[in-house]
C-alpha positions as CSV (number, residue, x, y, z in Angstrom):
1,M,27.1,-65.0,-10.7
2,A,30.4,-63.3,-12.2
3,T,30.5,-61.0,-14.7
4,Q,31.7,-62.5,-18.2
5,P,34.6,-60.0,-19.4
6,L,34.0,-58.6,-22.8
7,E,35.6,-60.0,-25.5
8,P,38.1,-58.0,-27.8
9,G,36.3,-55.8,-30.2
10,A,33.5,-56.2,-28.8
11,F,33.0,-52.5,-26.7
12,N,31.1,-50.9,-29.7
13,P,28.4,-53.5,-29.7
14,W,28.2,-53.4,-26.2
15,I,27.5,-49.6,-26.8
16,D,25.5,-50.3,-29.7
17,R,22.8,-52.5,-28.2
18,R,22.1,-50.0,-25.3
19,S,22.3,-46.7,-27.7
20,G,21.2,-47.8,-30.9
21,I,23.8,-45.2,-32.9
22,S,25.5,-47.9,-35.1
23,D,23.6,-50.0,-37.1
24,R,22.0,-52.4,-36.2
25,R,22.4,-56.6,-36.5
26,K,21.5,-57.6,-40.0
27,G,17.1,-57.9,-39.6
28,E,16.8,-55.6,-36.7
29,A,14.8,-52.6,-37.5
30,E,16.6,-49.4,-36.9
31,S,16.0,-47.1,-34.3
32,P,15.4,-43.4,-35.3
33,L,18.7,-42.2,-33.2
34,G,20.7,-44.8,-35.1
35,A,19.1,-43.4,-38.5
36,V,19.6,-40.2,-38.2
37,L,23.3,-41.1,-36.8
38,N,24.2,-43.1,-39.5
39,E,22.7,-40.7,-42.6
40,P,25.3,-41.8,-45.0
41,I,27.3,-38.5,-47.0
42,P,28.6,-38.8,-50.0
43,G,32.1,-37.9,-50.0
44,G,32.6,-38.0,-46.7
45,A,32.3,-35.7,-43.5
46,S,33.2,-32.0,-44.2
47,L,33.3,-28.9,-42.2
48,A,31.4,-27.2,-45.0
49,Y,28.2,-29.1,-43.4
50,V,29.1,-27.6,-39.5
51,F,26.1,-24.7,-40.3
52,G,22.6,-26.2,-40.2
53,S,24.1,-27.8,-36.4
54,G,25.9,-24.6,-35.8
55,L,21.9,-22.5,-36.4
56,L,20.4,-24.8,-34.5
57,Y,22.5,-24.5,-31.4
58,L,22.3,-21.1,-31.7
59,F,18.8,-21.3,-32.1
60,L,18.5,-23.3,-28.9
61,S,20.8,-20.8,-27.5
62,Q,18.2,-18.3,-28.0
63,I,15.6,-20.1,-26.3
64,V,17.3,-20.4,-23.0
65,T,19.0,-17.2,-22.7
66,G,15.0,-15.3,-23.8
67,M,13.6,-17.5,-20.8
68,F,16.2,-15.9,-18.5
69,L,15.2,-12.8,-19.9
70,A,11.7,-13.4,-19.9
71,L,12.0,-13.8,-16.0
72,Y,12.4,-9.8,-15.3
73,Y,11.0,-8.1,-18.3
74,V,7.5,-6.1,-18.1
75,P,6.1,-5.4,-21.8
76,S,5.0,-2.1,-20.8
77,A,6.1,1.8,-21.7
78,D,6.2,2.6,-18.2
79,H,8.4,-0.4,-17.1
80,A,10.3,-2.4,-19.9
81,H,13.1,-0.3,-19.9
82,T,13.7,-0.3,-16.1
83,T,13.2,-4.1,-15.9
84,V,16.1,-4.2,-18.7
85,A,17.8,-1.6,-16.6
86,Y,17.6,-3.8,-13.2
87,L,19.0,-6.9,-15.3
88,T,21.9,-5.6,-17.1
89,K,22.9,-3.4,-13.5
90,E,21.8,-5.2,-10.6
91,V,20.9,-9.2,-11.5
92,T,24.0,-11.6,-11.3
93,S,25.1,-12.3,-14.4
94,G,22.6,-10.7,-16.2
95,S,24.4,-8.3,-18.6
96,F,26.1,-11.2,-19.8
97,I,23.0,-13.2,-20.4
98,R,21.5,-10.7,-21.9
99,S,24.9,-10.1,-23.9
100,I,24.5,-13.8,-25.1
101,H,20.9,-12.8,-26.7
102,A,22.3,-10.0,-28.6
103,Y,25.1,-11.4,-29.7
104,G,23.5,-14.3,-30.7
105,S,20.8,-12.8,-32.9
106,S,23.8,-11.2,-35.0
107,A,25.6,-14.6,-35.0
108,I,22.2,-16.7,-36.3
109,V,22.4,-13.9,-39.3
110,I,25.8,-14.9,-39.6
111,V,25.7,-17.9,-39.9
112,L,22.3,-18.7,-41.9
113,L,24.3,-16.3,-45.0
114,L,27.1,-18.9,-44.9
115,H,24.5,-21.8,-45.0
116,I,22.7,-20.2,-47.4
117,S,26.1,-19.3,-49.7
118,Q,27.3,-22.5,-49.0
119,T,23.8,-24.4,-50.7
120,F,23.8,-22.1,-52.9
121,L,27.7,-22.9,-54.1
122,Y,27.2,-26.0,-53.8
123,G,24.0,-26.5,-55.2
124,A,22.1,-28.0,-53.0
125,Y,18.7,-26.5,-53.6
126,K,18.2,-28.6,-57.0
127,G,17.1,-31.7,-57.9
128,R,14.4,-33.4,-55.1
129,R,15.6,-30.4,-52.5
130,K,13.2,-27.7,-54.0
131,L,10.4,-27.9,-50.9
132,L,14.1,-28.2,-48.5
133,W,15.3,-24.9,-49.8
134,L,11.7,-23.7,-49.8
135,A,11.1,-24.2,-46.0
136,G,14.9,-22.9,-45.5
137,C,13.7,-19.7,-47.0
138,V,10.7,-19.4,-44.7
139,L,13.3,-19.9,-41.9
140,F,15.0,-17.4,-43.4
141,A,12.0,-14.7,-43.0
142,L,10.8,-15.7,-39.5
143,M,14.7,-15.5,-38.4
144,L,14.6,-11.9,-39.7
145,G,11.5,-11.2,-38.0
146,M,12.8,-12.2,-34.5
147,S,15.5,-10.0,-34.8
148,F,13.4,-7.2,-35.6
149,T,10.8,-7.8,-32.9
150,G,13.4,-8.4,-30.1
151,Y,14.5,-4.9,-31.1
152,L,12.2,-3.1,-29.3
153,L,11.6,-4.7,-26.5
154,P,14.8,-3.2,-24.4
155,W,12.6,0.2,-25.1
156,D,16.0,2.8,-25.4
157,Q,16.2,5.6,-27.6
158,K,17.8,3.0,-30.3
159,A,15.3,0.3,-29.9
160,Y,12.3,3.3,-30.1
161,F,13.4,4.8,-33.5
162,A,14.8,2.2,-35.5
163,T,11.9,0.6,-34.9
164,T,9.7,3.2,-35.8
165,V,11.4,3.9,-38.9
166,G,11.4,0.1,-40.0
167,T,7.3,0.2,-39.4
168,N,6.9,3.5,-41.0
169,I,8.0,1.7,-44.3
170,L,5.0,-0.1,-44.1
171,T,3.4,2.4,-45.2
172,Y,4.9,2.4,-49.0
173,I,2.5,-0.8,-49.2
174,P,-0.2,0.3,-51.9
175,V,-3.7,-0.3,-50.1
176,I,-3.1,-2.8,-47.0
177,G,0.8,-0.5,-45.8
178,G,-1.3,1.8,-43.2
179,P,-3.4,-1.4,-41.5
180,L,-0.5,-3.1,-41.3
181,K,1.3,-0.6,-39.8
182,S,-1.7,0.2,-37.0
183,L,-1.8,-3.5,-36.8
184,L,1.7,-4.2,-35.8
185,R,1.8,-0.5,-33.7
186,G,-1.6,-1.5,-31.9
187,G,-2.5,2.5,-32.9
188,A,-1.0,5.3,-34.5
189,E,1.1,5.7,-32.2
190,M,4.0,3.6,-30.2
191,G,3.6,2.4,-26.7
192,T,2.6,-0.3,-24.1
193,I,0.2,-1.8,-27.1
194,T,3.1,-1.7,-29.5
195,L,5.6,-3.8,-26.8
196,S,2.9,-6.3,-25.9
197,R,2.5,-7.1,-29.6
198,F,6.4,-7.4,-30.5
199,F,6.5,-9.4,-27.3
200,V,4.0,-11.9,-28.0
201,L,5.5,-12.1,-31.6
202,H,9.1,-12.5,-30.4
203,V,8.6,-15.0,-27.7
204,F,5.7,-17.3,-28.6
205,L,4.5,-16.6,-32.3
206,L,7.8,-16.9,-34.3
207,P,9.3,-19.1,-32.4
208,S,6.6,-21.6,-32.5
209,L,6.6,-21.0,-36.1
210,I,10.4,-21.5,-36.8
211,L,10.4,-24.9,-34.3
212,G,7.4,-25.8,-36.8
213,F,9.6,-25.4,-40.2
214,I,12.8,-26.7,-38.2
215,A,11.1,-29.9,-37.8
216,A,9.9,-29.6,-41.2
217,H,13.5,-28.5,-42.9
218,V,14.9,-31.6,-40.9
219,L,12.0,-34.2,-42.2
220,L,12.5,-32.5,-45.7
221,F,16.4,-33.3,-45.5
222,R,16.1,-36.9,-43.9
223,R,13.8,-37.7,-47.1
224,V,16.1,-36.7,-49.6
225,G,19.3,-37.0,-48.0
226,P,22.8,-34.7,-48.1
227,A,23.8,-33.4,-51.6
228,G,27.5,-34.0,-50.9
229,P,30.4,-32.0,-52.9
230,F,29.0,-30.4,-56.1
231,Q,31.8,-32.2,-58.1
232,G,33.6,-35.5,-58.3
233,D,32.4,-38.9,-59.9
234,P,29.2,-40.4,-58.3
235,Q,31.0,-44.3,-58.0
236,A,33.7,-42.6,-56.4
237,L,31.8,-40.1,-54.2
238,K,29.4,-43.2,-53.0
239,R,32.4,-45.2,-52.3
240,S,33.6,-42.7,-50.2
241,T,30.4,-42.5,-48.2
242,E,30.8,-41.9,-44.6
243,P,27.8,-42.0,-41.8
244,F,27.3,-38.9,-40.1
245,Y,28.5,-40.3,-36.8
246,P,31.2,-40.2,-35.6
247,K,33.6,-37.8,-37.8
248,Q,30.8,-35.4,-38.6
249,V,29.3,-35.2,-35.1
250,V,33.0,-34.1,-34.2
251,F,32.9,-31.3,-36.7
252,D,29.3,-29.9,-35.3
253,L,30.2,-30.1,-32.0
254,L,33.9,-28.3,-32.7
255,F,32.0,-25.7,-34.4
256,A,29.8,-25.0,-31.5
257,L,32.4,-25.0,-29.3
258,V,33.6,-22.2,-31.5
259,I,30.2,-20.6,-31.3
260,I,30.2,-20.9,-27.3
261,G,33.4,-19.5,-27.5
262,C,32.9,-16.2,-29.4
263,L,29.4,-15.8,-27.7
264,G,31.1,-15.7,-24.6
265,L,34.2,-13.6,-24.7
266,L,31.8,-10.7,-26.7
267,A,29.3,-11.1,-24.0
268,H,32.5,-10.8,-21.0
269,Y,34.5,-8.3,-22.7
270,L,32.0,-6.3,-24.8
271,P,28.9,-6.2,-23.2
272,V,25.8,-4.8,-24.5
273,A,24.9,-1.5,-23.5
274,L,21.2,-0.3,-22.9
275,G,20.4,3.2,-23.7
276,P,18.6,6.1,-22.1
277,K,15.0,5.2,-21.9
278,A,13.0,5.9,-24.9
279,N,11.5,9.8,-25.4
280,P,9.3,10.1,-28.4
281,S,9.5,14.0,-28.0
282,D,12.9,14.3,-29.1
283,T,13.3,15.4,-32.5
284,H,16.6,15.4,-32.7
285,Y,17.7,11.7,-32.5
286,V,19.4,9.8,-35.3
287,P,17.8,6.6,-35.7
288,R,20.0,3.4,-37.2
289,P,18.7,0.2,-37.2
290,E,21.1,-2.9,-36.4
291,W,23.8,-4.1,-38.8
292,Y,22.3,-6.5,-41.0
293,Y,19.5,-4.1,-41.4
294,I,22.0,-1.3,-42.6
295,P,22.3,-1.7,-46.5
296,V,18.6,-1.8,-46.7
297,F,18.3,1.7,-44.2
298,Q,20.6,3.0,-47.0
299,W,19.1,1.4,-49.8
300,L,15.6,3.5,-48.8
301,K,17.5,6.6,-49.1
302,Y,17.6,6.6,-52.6
303,W,13.8,6.0,-53.1
304,E,12.2,8.9,-51.0
305,S,10.9,10.3,-54.2
306,G,7.9,9.9,-55.9
307,F,9.2,6.4,-57.0
308,A,9.3,5.3,-53.4
309,V,7.2,2.7,-53.9
310,V,9.4,0.7,-56.8
311,G,12.9,1.1,-54.5
312,I,11.1,-0.1,-51.9
313,L,8.2,-2.6,-52.4
314,V,8.7,-3.6,-56.3
315,I,12.7,-4.3,-56.3
316,P,13.1,-6.1,-53.2
317,A,10.0,-8.0,-53.7
318,F,11.3,-9.2,-57.1
319,V,14.5,-10.2,-55.7
320,A,12.8,-11.9,-53.0
321,L,10.9,-14.2,-55.4
322,L,13.7,-14.9,-57.6
323,F,15.8,-16.0,-54.3
324,V,12.5,-18.4,-53.1
325,A,12.0,-19.4,-57.0
326,L,15.9,-20.7,-57.8
327,P,15.5,-24.3,-57.7
328,F,12.6,-23.4,-60.3
329,L,14.5,-21.2,-62.4
330,D,17.8,-23.0,-62.3
331,R,16.6,-27.2,-63.2
332,R,19.6,-28.1,-65.1
333,P,21.6,-30.9,-63.1
334,E,24.9,-29.0,-63.0
335,R,25.8,-28.2,-59.7
336,R,29.8,-26.4,-60.2
337,P,30.1,-23.1,-59.3
338,W,32.2,-22.2,-62.5
339,K,29.7,-23.8,-64.7
340,R,26.6,-21.6,-63.3
341,P,28.5,-17.8,-64.3
342,V,24.6,-16.5,-64.5
343,S,23.2,-17.3,-61.5
344,V,26.5,-17.0,-59.4
345,S,27.1,-13.6,-60.9
346,I,23.7,-12.3,-59.6
347,Y,23.8,-13.6,-56.1
348,A,27.8,-12.1,-55.8
349,F,26.5,-8.7,-57.1
350,I,23.5,-8.7,-54.5
351,F,25.5,-9.5,-51.8
352,I,28.7,-7.5,-52.7
353,G,26.2,-4.8,-53.4
354,L,24.7,-4.8,-49.8
355,G,27.9,-4.4,-48.5
356,A,28.7,-1.6,-50.4
357,L,25.8,0.4,-48.9
358,G,26.7,-1.1,-45.3
359,G,30.1,1.2,-46.1
360,I,28.4,3.8,-47.9
361,S,26.0,4.4,-45.0
362,H,29.1,4.2,-42.5
363,R,31.3,6.6,-44.6
364,N,28.6,8.9,-44.6
365,D,27.5,9.2,-41.3
366,L,31.1,9.7,-40.5
367,R,31.5,12.6,-42.7
368,D,28.0,14.1,-42.4
369,P,28.5,17.3,-40.3
370,A,25.0,17.7,-39.2
371,I,24.7,13.7,-38.3
372,A,28.4,13.5,-37.0
373,P,27.9,14.9,-33.7
374,Q,24.6,14.0,-32.7
375,L,25.9,10.0,-33.3
376,A,28.8,11.2,-31.2
377,K,26.2,12.5,-28.3
378,Q,23.9,9.7,-28.7
379,Q,26.5,7.1,-27.7
380,T,27.9,9.6,-25.0
381,D,24.3,9.4,-23.6
382,V,24.5,5.5,-23.7
383,D,27.9,5.5,-22.3
384,A,27.0,7.7,-19.6
385,F,23.6,6.2,-18.6
386,M,25.8,2.4,-18.6
387,K,27.8,4.3,-15.8
388,K,24.9,5.7,-13.8
389,P,23.7,3.1,-10.8
390,F,20.7,1.8,-11.1
391,E,17.7,4.0,-9.9
392,P,14.4,1.8,-9.0
393,E,10.6,3.1,-10.3
394,L,8.8,4.4,-7.9
395,A,5.2,3.4,-8.8
396,G,4.0,7.1,-9.9
397,V,4.6,8.2,-6.2
398,S,6.5,11.8,-5.8
399,P,10.0,10.9,-4.1
400,F,9.5,13.2,-1.7
401,A,5.8,12.2,-1.1
402,A,6.5,9.3,1.0
403,Q,8.7,11.0,3.4
404,S,7.6,13.9,5.8
405,L,9.3,17.2,4.1
406,S,10.4,19.9,6.9
407,L,9.2,23.3,6.6
408,I,12.0,24.6,5.0
409,A,12.5,22.1,2.3
410,S,8.7,22.1,1.9
411,Q,9.4,25.8,0.7
412,G,12.0,24.6,-1.4
413,K,9.9,22.1,-3.0
414,K,7.5,25.3,-4.3
415,V,10.6,27.2,-5.5
416,F,11.8,24.1,-7.5
417,E,8.1,23.4,-9.2
418,E,8.1,27.8,-9.7
419,E,11.2,27.6,-11.4
420,G,10.1,24.9,-13.6
421,C,12.6,22.4,-12.8
422,I,10.4,19.7,-12.9
423,E,10.0,20.1,-17.1
424,C,13.7,19.4,-17.3
425,H,14.3,16.6,-14.4
426,G,11.2,15.4,-14.6
427,A,7.9,14.7,-12.2
428,D,9.2,11.8,-10.4
429,L,12.9,13.1,-10.6
430,S,13.7,10.4,-12.3
431,G,15.9,12.6,-15.1
432,T,14.9,13.0,-18.9
433,P,17.2,13.2,-21.8
434,S,17.4,16.9,-21.3
435,A,18.6,16.9,-17.5
436,P,20.0,14.1,-15.1
437,S,17.9,12.4,-12.4
438,L,18.0,14.2,-8.6
439,L,17.1,11.0,-7.1
440,G,19.7,10.6,-4.6
441,V,21.3,13.7,-5.1
442,G,21.4,14.7,-1.3
443,Q,23.2,11.9,-1.2
444,K,26.1,13.0,-3.2
445,H,26.4,16.4,-2.6
446,D,26.1,19.1,0.3
447,A,24.7,22.2,0.8
448,A,27.8,23.9,-0.2
449,K,27.9,21.9,-3.5
450,L,24.6,21.9,-4.3
451,R,24.8,26.0,-4.2
452,S,28.0,26.0,-5.9
453,I,26.1,24.1,-9.0
454,L,22.9,26.0,-9.1
455,K,24.5,29.4,-8.5
456,Q,27.1,28.4,-11.4
457,P,26.0,24.8,-13.3
458,T,29.1,23.1,-15.0
459,D,29.9,23.0,-19.1
460,A,27.7,19.8,-19.7
461,M,24.5,21.3,-17.5
462,A,24.9,24.7,-19.0
463,D,25.1,22.9,-22.6
464,G,21.8,20.9,-21.4
465,G,19.8,24.6,-20.7
466,M,20.1,24.9,-17.3
467,Q,20.4,28.3,-16.1
468,P,21.9,29.5,-13.2
469,V,19.4,29.7,-10.5
470,D,18.5,33.5,-9.9
471,V,16.3,33.6,-6.4
472,R,16.0,35.4,-3.4
473,E,18.7,34.3,-0.6
474,E,15.8,32.4,1.2
475,D,14.3,30.9,-1.6
476,L,17.8,29.2,-2.4
477,A,18.4,28.4,0.8
478,A,15.2,26.2,1.2
479,L,15.8,25.0,-2.7
480,I,19.0,23.4,-1.3
481,A,17.3,21.9,1.7
482,F,14.4,20.2,-0.4
483,L,17.3,19.1,-2.7
484,E,19.5,18.0,0.3
485,S,16.2,15.8,1.5
486,L,16.0,13.7,-1.8
487,K,18.3,10.9,-0.2
């Protein structure tokens, strides 16, 4: 049977009958997809409305990249850092995917702040949108929780000590602070149980809650509809109403492409680094949280006296309550920002204050003679670790236990232990913050070079505490033979 050609102008109805994108013919029920894409936008589509869709895309990106990372990750204090190092240094595109995930966390905070600011300035929390605002506040808190719980998982120095400071803050909460800290850590100290609990929170519990509140947020939005511009004649705005599809869809897709491009460029040219494995005994490490927690970190420094509970608990709780209760406090229908000077001024003051606290923290780090050199050293340690080749775990077996050592190498092993070299280089010779790994040293240096290093350590080794080896010549030869066997 011959196919009838489409009449002019019949292409859109042809698509509509098969997709339900545009309005159905009169008398037919509208499909769910059509209802979403035909959502009326008062005043028409705008770039100001792209942040909600951008957040949804970023969250989906975090889920996808997180699934890839979880394929390699082991949530234990013994293996977490090694698995992340393997992913970063050995797995094809592993560093890229990990960087996308890490930068995506920061991007969510940025877009979330833009979305909240746009909602506030447009007065889009007023009227019937109270529950929509409350659901958004819960999502904001859950997203910050995702960032906090994910920060510990690499188990490097920065993650360990920053999370230690973060969990210690819980102790300022009267009565329940101590039990909350123990519950989150799984005990008094940070270890495998802590990692396991943070992993469960980050991968299972918090994402489930976020998905639930996203569904509630979208459902509430569908009920109340877009707020539209904050000014203009209502009748004129009604006449200029546009459907969500196609113009707003194009704006949202363009914004998603911008996000993809920015994350991809950052992940490619500035991959996220991994520092040395967490060493709880390192008393010199200066912890610093992620950039979006820096203002809070600086704020806490001003409340280390007897009034700590006021600055750490009472004031932040009051500000958070004020933020959540905003639709119930500001009940006037007026939406124009310049007609709401009190609320806009408070909002601006809080955000400018947070930015100022972040700037003060950065300035103090640069100027403090006790902190600046240590922070520079920590960054040097991170750079050095990233340049080192990946060193696999030895499953608790000494690197020389699985091989038969010669008689002279066995004697050198005893010299190595008697001289206390294990204390700095570790029982498995994988290194500590005080001294580098010796795995493969016999492949890197010959006997002459090893003798030179042992008799006259380099400046870097001397700074780490290594002293010239002063033993009998036969013991030195045996020690060199042992080191040569570490290939």
